[in-house]
N, C-alpha and C positions, 0 to 999 in steps of 0.2 A: 154251282149256279154261274151263271155269266154276271157276274156282277161289274159295275162301273171300273174298277180299281182293275179287274180280272181283264177286261176288254182293252184297257188303255197300256197293260203291260204287253198283251199279246202284240199289239198294234206296233210295237217298237222293232227294229229291222233284226230279222233272224236270218241265222245261216242254215236252220234245218228246212229242209227241202221233201224229204219223205223218211218215210220209215219203211225198211224194207221187210217182206215177209219171212219167217223164218223156216216153212213149209215148202221150199220150192221143190217143184217136181224134180226126178231124176229119172233117166232113162238109159239103159245100156246103148240106145244108137247115137253115135257120136258123128256130126260131121266135120271134118277137118277141112280149115281154112287156110289156103296159101296167103295170096297177097291182097286178093278182094275184099273190101272194108262192108260192113253192114251199116247203112244209115236207116235210122228209125225217126221219121216226123213228127212232130207234134206241136201244139199250141205253147205258147210261152207262158202261161198262168204257172204260179207255184203248184197247183194240184196237177195241170196237165206234167208238167215234169216229173212229180213225184211218179206218176203213171209210166212214163216213158223209163224212166230209172227203175222202177220196178221190171218193166219188160226187158232191159237190158239185162240185169240182175238174173232173172230167171232163164235169159238165152245163155248168159255165163255158165250158170249152174249145170243147165242141160246137157250142154256140148262142148264144157271144159275150154270156155273161150277166155282169153286174154280181156279185159274190156275195152282195153286201147285200142282194139280192131274194131269197135261198134262206136259210129257219131251218132250222136243226138243232135238233131237238126230242127231248130226253131223255126216256124212259119207262121206269120200273122195273118190271120184270117178276117174277114169282112166282119164276123160278128164281133171278133174281139176290137176292130176299129172304131165301130159304131155302138157307143154305150148310151145316148142320149134318147133314142127310140125303143119300143118294145120290138120284138123279135117279129111278133105276128104282121107289125105293119113294115118291114125291109125285107122279109123273104123267108124268115123260118129257120129252121134247124139245119138247111145246108149252108147257110153263110159260116158256119163253123166248120165246115168238111171240104169247100168247094176248094181253095188253095192246096190243101193236103192231098186232095185227090187227084189234082192237076200235075203235081209232081211226083205220083205215082203212074200215072199215066204215062209220062216221057221219061221215066226213069231215074230221076234225082233223086228219089229215096226209094227203100225197098220196102218199108212197111210203114204205116200210120196209127199212131194209137189213140184211141179215142174213147170218151165215157159214151157206152152203149145208148143212153137216154138222149143223147143230142144227136142220135143218127137218124137221119130221115127213112121214112119206112121202107122205100125204095131207094137201091144205091144204083149209080152210073153204070152203063154198059162197060165190062171187061173189068169191074172191080168186084169184090167180095169180103166179107169178114171169114177169114179162115180159122181163127182164134179167138178162145173167150178164156181169160183167166178167172180164177175162182172168185166167185160175188163176193164183195164185202157186204154188210149191215145195208140192205135195202132201204130202211126208214129213213123218213124225213125227220130231221131235228129242231126243234123248235130253240129260237134264241132270242133271248130278251133280258134286260137288264131291270125291268119292274116288274116281271110276272114269272111263276113258276109254269104255267101251261096256257093253252088257249083260253080255257075257262076262266084263270085267272085275271085276265086281262081288263081294263076298264072301260065301262061303257063307253062307245063310240071312239076307240082308241084306233090309232094309224098303225097300220103293219104293211111292211114294203116287202114287195115279191112280184117279179116279172114272169111269174108261172101262171098261166090260165087255169091249169089243174089246180093248183095249191088256191088260187084265188077263189074260184069256184067252190072247193071242198071247204074253205074258211066261211065264207058267206052262207053256207048252207048251214053251218053251225051255228055262226055269231051273225046274224044278218046285221046287226048294229055297225060292224067295224068298218073303218076305213080303208081302201086298199090304194097304195101308192106304188107305182113304179122304182123296182131296186134291180137295177142291172150290175153286172160285173162280176169279177172274179171274189173267191169267199173272202181275201183281205180288204176290198173294196166294199163290200156289204157289209161286215165287220165295222169298217170305219163310219159309214153311214147311219148306222145304229149308234155308234159311240156318238156322235154329233146330232143325235135326237132327231133324225129326219121321220124315223117311225119308234114304235114302243116296243116292236117285236120285227123279226123277219123267222124266216127258213133255210135251210140248208139240207144237203144228203149228210146223213150219218157217214155214208163212206167216205166223201170227200175230208171230213173232218178225222177221222180215223187215219186216213192215209196221210195226212198232213202234221200227224202227232197233235192234234188239236181236240181231242176227245173230251179233255176236261174244261173246255170252255161251253159245251153243250149244255143248254138251261135242262132239255128234257129230250127224249126220243118218243117221237108219237106213235102209237099204235097203230098197225094198218087198219085195224077195225074203226077209225077216227078218220085216218087218212090215208086211204091207200096210194102206195107209191107211185110214181112214173114207171112207165113200162122201161124194163131193163135197168133200173135205176141200181146203182152199186156193181155195175157190170163194167169191166175194161174189154173193148173189142179191138182186135188190130186188123186192119183191113190189107189188102195185097191188091196187085194187077193179078188177075185169075190165069195170065200166063206165065207167072213168076214161080216157077214151081222149086226154085233155091231158097225163095222167103217161104213155101209153103213147107217144105221138108224141116227148115230150121224151127218152124212153130208149132209144127205137129206135136210133140211131146210137152207143150205148153199149155194146149186146150184141156180144159175142164169139163168133162162130159156131163157132170150134175148140172153146171151152170147153162150150158149148152142147150140141154134139154127143157129148162125153165125159161130162158128167153126165146126158145122156139116158138112156145105157147103164147108168151108176149107180146113179140113182134109181128107174130101170125094175126093176132088180133088187131095190132096196130094196123097192119098193110090191109087189112080188112075195111077197116073205117076210114082209111085214105088219112090218116093220123096226121096231123102237123102241130105246131105250136099255137094255132087257133081254135084247137079242139082239146077243150076240156076233158080228157082221158085217163084212166089210169088202169093198172094190170100187173097184178103179181102171183106168180106161180111158184110153188113149192114142190119138193119131191124127197119121198120117204118110199124106202121099200118097194122101188121100181113103180111107184103110184104118183101120177103129178094132181095137184090140186091148184085149182085157177079161179083167181075171182076177178072180175072186171066192173069198171063202172064209166059212165059217160054222165057228163051234166050239161046244163044250161050254163051261160056265162056268167048268170047272176047267181048260181047255185041252187036256184029255186026249184029246178027238176033235177032229178037223180035216175039213172037209169042202171040197173044192175044186172049180171049173170055171172053164174059160176059155172065149173065143170072139174069132174075127178074122172081121171082114167090112167091108163097105163103109158109109160113113158114113151112108148113108140107112136101114141096118139097125140102126142103135145101139140104139135101143129094143128090139128085137126081140132081140137079143144077151144084153140084160141080162134079159129074161124067159126066154129059154131058159136060161141060166146060172142061175137060180133056181129054176126048175123040176127041173134037174139035181141040183143040191143038195138041194132037198126029198127028192126020191127016195133021195138017197145016205143022209140024215141020219133021215129016218122019223121016229120018235119022240126023237130025241134034239134035233131042234132046238129051241130055246126059242122059244117066241113070246108 
């Protein structure tokens, strides 16, 4: 459990930026580089750097490259710079991608590494996600020094969250709770928790795992209680569509299982024109070539919930997400925030 003592210990400076996965993909196809370097663009938070280093390590493993030929380029985004206002008020998810995408367009970087849950439903012309790394745990993590679960929170407790999805689902479960804005990276949010700004908050299990911080998690929330964000836990790598060199480098890193699930989830998001102003959730799983997809939309106050589910073959993943979105749109009508 996340005790106050553990939280204080964690918030001391740490040298650990990431935990590399041991099951890196291998491929007989090797691209030999001469003098050209590879430039990976990323945001500067510890989690973003962990994801960029994981991408670099996988590229080196797949192509027998010296890490010294790969530069990790830290790019500050508008979303990182503005921390005192909700994303829904200042422009949405694109604030975390705009500056990276500008550098993809002008060739300053070869690829950009993103948390897929932060990606807008529609990408700019000339750019694409060509690679998805194997998905981490997609669940939300409950973080609290005073309670073991959402149900254990005291009556009227304050919970910090900047996610309209988490806030709406939480209010649906516990309408007595008070939501306060909690923006910033993992370390910033944990520091706010230690300072008593709130009794609890939420993080993504995937981020905690990648940072080697799983031990700080109070509990992982079952998707039946809190359905995850679309594409939560997945790392996507964006390139300029015309950049065939980067496409070839990333081809062996793409995880097909993850790609199929994310296809269903992002088709759902796109059809509903989802943004950070819309409480949407969606999660797909794949087993024996069968996709199971659960989707949800809520009103901002959490009082109305609209759900849909689909099951079908992997090749129908995108259509399933689209169909689920259309069903929810019909159910919600004017209650759906867009």
